[in-house]
Every structure is written in C-alpha cells, then in structure tokens.
C-alpha positions, 0 to 999 in steps of 0.5 A, spaced: 835 084 889 833 077 886 840 074 886 843 080 881 850 082 883 853 088 880 856 085 874 850 082 872 846 089 873 852 092 869 851 087 863 843 088 863 844 095 862 849 095 857 845 090 853 839 095 854 843 101 852 845 097 845 838 095 844 834 102 845 840 107 844 842 113 849 837 117 847 831 112 849 833 110 855 831 116 859 824 116 856 823 109 858 826 110 865 821 116 866 815 112 863 817 106 868 818 111 874 811 115 872 807 108 871 810 105 878 808 112 882 801 111 879 801 104 881 803 105 888 798 111 888 792 107 886 794 101 891 794 107 897 787 110 894 784 102 895 786 102 902 783 108 904 777 106 901 777 099 904 778 102 911 773 107 909 768 102 907 770 098 914 767 103 918 760 103 920 757 110 919 753 113 925 747 116 922 745 123 925 738 123 928 734 129 924 730 131 930 736 133 934 737 138 929 730 140 929 729 141 936 727 149 936 723 148 930 716 147 930 
C-alpha cells in the first residue's frame, strides 16, 4: 500500500490523533467513509448509464399493437 509499513502507518495515526484529538477522529473517519461510498456509487451509476446509452433501442411498431382496432 504505497510502500507504507506498519510503523509508518502507526506514526501517521499518532500524528493525526495529536493534531485532531480523540473526539474528532471518528467524525473525520465517518465523513471520509461516507464520501468514498458516495464516490463509488456515483462511478457505478455512471457505468450503468454508459452501458444503457451504448445499447440501441428497438422501436416498437405502432401498427402491431393496433391490429384489432379500426
């Protein structure tokens, strides 16, 4: 993961704890998690829209539905 080892990640976590405090870190983590989730969901929706746009739509013949009507 980007060349970070366990010690480096622990040091980064301790620095973040020192800067933001223990009460603020869960809020920051929750906000980042929600943001990532929304970003991934947006990417999936875009992929679905792209796939739907690539499919040619088959036009239904209006005369076939009105056969019995005169």
